TORPA-903442 format. One line per 3 residues: for each residue x, y, z of C-alpha. Coordinates in Angstrom, 1 decimal. Example, Ala and Ser with C-alpha at 12.3 -4.5 7.8 and 13.67 -1.06 7.14 Angstrom:
12.3,-4.5,7.8 | 13.7,-1.1,7.1
This chain:
5.5,-33.3,-32.1 | 8.9,-33.3,-31.7 | 10.7,-34.2,-29.4
12.3,-30.4,-29.1 | 8.7,-28.8,-29.4 | 7.6,-31.1,-26.5
10.5,-30.0,-24.2 | 9.5,-25.9,-25.0 | 6.6,-26.4,-24.5
7.0,-27.7,-21.1 | 9.1,-24.7,-20.4 | 6.3,-22.0,-21.6
3.8,-23.6,-19.8 | 5.7,-24.3,-16.4 | 6.9,-20.6,-16.2
4.4,-19.2,-13.6 | 5.9,-18.7,-10.6 | 7.8,-15.7,-11.7
9.4,-13.4,-14.0 | 12.8,-14.1,-13.7 | 11.9,-18.1,-13.4
14.9,-19.5,-15.7 | 13.1,-21.5,-19.0 | 16.2,-23.4,-20.0
19.7,-23.2,-19.9 | 22.2,-23.3,-23.1 | 25.5,-24.5,-22.1
25.2,-22.6,-18.8 | 23.8,-19.4,-19.9 | 19.8,-18.9,-18.4
17.0,-17.7,-20.5 | 14.5,-16.5,-18.3 | 10.5,-15.9,-18.6
11.5,-12.1,-18.2 | 13.8,-12.4,-21.1 | 10.7,-14.2,-23.4
8.7,-11.9,-21.8 | 11.2,-8.7,-22.9 | 11.4,-10.2,-26.5
7.5,-10.3,-26.9 | 7.1,-7.2,-25.8 | 9.6,-6.0,-28.2
8.7,-8.0,-31.2 | 4.6,-6.7,-30.8 | 5.6,-3.3,-29.7
4.2,-3.2,-26.7 | 0.9,-4.7,-28.1 | 1.5,-8.5,-27.1
-1.9,-8.9,-24.5 | -3.8,-7.6,-28.1 | -2.3,-10.7,-29.5
-5.4,-13.8,-29.7 | -5.2,-15.8,-26.9 | -5.3,-19.1,-29.0
-1.7,-17.6,-30.8 | 0.2,-16.1,-27.3 | 1.4,-19.8,-26.6
2.7,-20.7,-30.1 | 4.4,-16.7,-30.5 | 6.2,-17.5,-26.8
7.6,-20.8,-28.3 | 8.6,-19.2,-31.4 | 10.8,-16.4,-29.1
12.1,-18.8,-26.9 | 13.3,-20.9,-30.0 | 14.9,-17.7,-31.4
16.5,-16.8,-27.8 | 17.9,-20.4,-27.8 | 19.2,-19.7,-31.4
20.5,-16.7,-30.6 | 22.8,-18.4,-27.4 | 23.6,-21.2,-29.8
25.3,-19.2,-32.0 | 26.9,-16.3,-29.2 | 28.6,-19.4,-27.8
30.2,-20.5,-31.0 | 31.2,-17.3,-32.0 | 33.1,-17.2,-29.0
34.5,-20.4,-29.3 | 36.0,-20.1,-33.0 | 37.8,-16.6,-31.4
35.0,-14.0,-33.0 | 34.7,-11.6,-29.8 | 39.2,-11.3,-30.1
39.2,-10.7,-34.0 | 40.0,-7.2,-35.7 | 36.7,-7.2,-37.6
34.6,-7.7,-34.3 | 36.5,-5.1,-32.1 | 36.2,-2.2,-34.5
32.4,-2.1,-34.8 | 31.9,-3.0,-30.9 | 34.3,0.2,-30.7
31.9,1.9,-32.9 | 28.7,0.5,-30.9 | 30.0,1.6,-27.5
30.8,5.2,-28.9 | 27.4,5.5,-30.5 | 25.8,4.2,-27.3
28.4,6.7,-25.2 | 27.3,9.7,-27.4 | 23.4,8.4,-26.9
23.3,7.7,-23.2 | 24.9,10.8,-22.2 | 22.6,12.9,-24.0
19.4,11.3,-22.3 | 21.3,11.8,-18.9 | 22.5,15.8,-20.1
18.8,16.1,-21.6 | 16.9,14.8,-17.9 | 18.9,17.1,-16.1
18.2,20.4,-18.0 | 14.8,19.1,-17.2 | 15.0,18.4,-13.6
16.3,22.1,-13.5 | 12.7,23.5,-14.7 | 10.7,24.5,-12.1
7.2,25.4,-12.1 | 5.5,27.5,-9.3 | 2.7,26.7,-7.4
1.2,30.1,-8.3 | 2.1,29.6,-12.4 | 0.2,26.2,-11.3
-3.2,27.6,-10.3 | -3.2,30.5,-13.0 | -2.7,28.0,-15.5
-6.0,26.5,-13.8 | -8.1,29.2,-13.0 | -7.7,30.7,-16.9
-8.1,26.9,-18.7 | -10.5,25.2,-16.3 | -12.8,24.6,-19.2
-10.0,21.8,-20.1 | -10.5,19.9,-17.3 | -14.4,19.7,-17.1
-15.9,16.6,-17.1 | -19.3,15.6,-18.9 | -22.2,14.2,-17.4
-21.8,10.4,-17.1 | -24.3,7.0,-16.6 | -23.3,3.8,-15.4
-26.0,1.7,-17.4 | -27.1,-1.9,-18.3 | -28.5,-3.2,-20.9
-30.1,-6.7,-22.5 | -30.2,-6.5,-26.0 | -32.8,-8.7,-28.4
-33.1,-9.0,-32.3 | -37.0,-8.2,-31.7 | -39.5,-6.2,-30.4
-41.7,-8.9,-29.4 | -38.8,-10.3,-27.1 | -37.8,-6.7,-25.6
-41.6,-6.2,-24.6 | -42.0,-9.8,-22.9 | -38.8,-9.2,-20.8
-39.9,-5.7,-19.9 | -43.1,-6.9,-19.0 | -41.5,-9.7,-16.9
-39.1,-6.7,-15.1 | -42.4,-4.3,-14.8 | -43.7,-5.3,-11.2
-39.9,-5.1,-10.0 | -38.2,-2.6,-8.1 | -34.9,-1.4,-6.1
-31.8,-4.5,-5.9 | -34.7,-6.7,-7.0 | -35.2,-5.4,-10.4
-31.3,-5.0,-10.8 | -30.6,-8.6,-10.2 | -33.3,-9.9,-12.0
-31.8,-7.3,-14.9 | -29.0,-8.8,-14.3 | -29.3,-12.6,-14.7
-31.8,-11.9,-17.9 | -29.2,-10.2,-19.5 | -26.7,-13.0,-19.1
-28.7,-15.0,-20.0 | -30.8,-13.4,-22.8 | -28.9,-10.5,-24.0
-27.1,-10.9,-27.4 | -24.4,-8.1,-26.8 | -21.2,-8.8,-25.6
-22.0,-7.4,-22.3 | -24.4,-10.2,-21.9 | -22.0,-12.4,-19.6
-21.2,-9.0,-17.5 | -25.1,-8.2,-16.5 | -25.4,-6.1,-19.4
-22.8,-3.7,-17.9 | -21.3,-0.6,-19.9 | -19.6,1.1,-17.4
-19.8,4.6,-17.1 | -20.1,6.6,-20.6 | -20.0,10.4,-21.2
-22.8,12.3,-23.3 | -22.3,11.7,-26.9 | -20.6,8.2,-27.0
-23.7,5.9,-27.1 | -25.9,5.6,-30.3 | -28.5,8.5,-30.8
-30.7,6.7,-29.9 | -29.4,4.7,-27.2 | -27.7,8.2,-25.6
-31.0,10.4,-25.8 | -33.0,8.1,-23.8 | -30.2,6.9,-21.4
-29.8,10.4,-20.2 | -33.1,11.1,-19.8 | -34.0,8.2,-17.1
-33.9,8.1,-13.7 | -31.3,6.1,-11.5 | -33.1,2.3,-10.5
-35.4,2.3,-13.1 | -35.5,0.3,-16.6 | -36.8,1.7,-20.1
-40.3,1.3,-20.1 | -40.4,0.8,-24.2 | -37.5,-1.0,-26.2
-35.4,1.3,-27.5 | -34.2,0.5,-31.0 | -31.0,0.9,-32.7
-29.4,-0.5,-35.9 | -28.3,-3.5,-33.5 | -31.6,-4.6,-32.1
-33.9,-3.0,-29.4 | -32.2,-2.4,-25.8 | -33.9,-2.3,-22.7
-31.9,0.1,-20.3 | -31.0,-0.1,-16.9 | -29.5,3.2,-14.8
-27.5,1.9,-12.5 | -25.6,5.5,-11.5 | -25.6,9.3,-13.3
-22.8,11.7,-12.4 | -23.6,15.8,-13.1 | -21.3,17.0,-15.4
-17.7,18.8,-13.1 | -15.5,20.5,-13.0 | -12.1,18.5,-11.8
-10.5,19.9,-8.8 | -7.4,21.7,-8.9 | -5.5,18.9,-6.7
-6.8,16.5,-9.3 | -5.2,18.1,-12.1 | -1.9,19.6,-10.2
0.4,16.9,-11.6 | -0.8,16.8,-15.2 | -0.6,20.7,-15.4
2.9,21.0,-13.6 | 4.1,18.2,-16.2 | 2.4,20.3,-18.9
4.0,24.0,-18.3 | 7.4,22.0,-17.2 | 7.8,20.8,-20.7
6.3,24.0,-22.3 | 9.3,25.8,-20.4 | 11.9,23.2,-21.1
11.6,23.8,-24.9 | 12.1,27.4,-24.1 | 15.3,26.5,-22.3
16.2,24.4,-24.5 | 16.2,26.7,-27.7 | 17.9,29.5,-25.5
20.7,26.8,-24.3 | 21.3,25.0,-28.2 | 21.4,29.0,-29.6
24.0,29.5,-26.5 | 26.2,26.3,-27.6 | 26.0,26.6,-31.1
27.4,30.5,-30.9 | 30.2,29.0,-28.8 | 31.2,26.4,-30.5
33.5,25.9,-33.8 | 31.2,24.8,-36.6 | 33.2,24.7,-40.4
């Protein structure tokens, strides 16, 4: 590892106090953790957190090198008079004009949108006519222990059979952590809440017939192996209340009105304009 690489790694791993913390300065210009994070998010289109952990440090190092390089080149450009050249000034003027136009359009559109109003009556009318949009299916919160063979599953079921209440839940979680081959094993087999139809048929059909606080009496076979299921909670199908979805409806109706307003506005502007 070169001295430069060691230097970069030291800064990268030390930068934990604040996103605005300075990692390094290049001829007096600071490069912060925030600069690196922003560049990473842009480079990965906002999906940097999906990059494998073992690759993230490498990516950070590359980005910091690029930012340092940018500062070095910009510094030399200033020294050599690039900012005073006619070529630079002409191109800079074009960029300024383009940005000015784009920014003005964005602000204008926001102002037009802010002027669009949706009444409470309109919101309630939409809700009453479209309640099916706000249906929440019946859902359950379940845990499972996944093993390869039916014999293994039967042995675990037998061990749990005499337990109930918290004793059953606690033992189930412990066994899931020690015996389950599924990805949820380390979390005690926790699958969280899921609605009808989200799991494979055999699993789905079984779990939605169970009573809260019980386990499956016989193992459930799927293409993944054999499951012992514990049902932690159940939520009946419901329709979300108006107050819960009011903001969603408002945004939807506002955008619909905005499209209509913009069409009228653009037609008017086009008629008033001189277009040859």
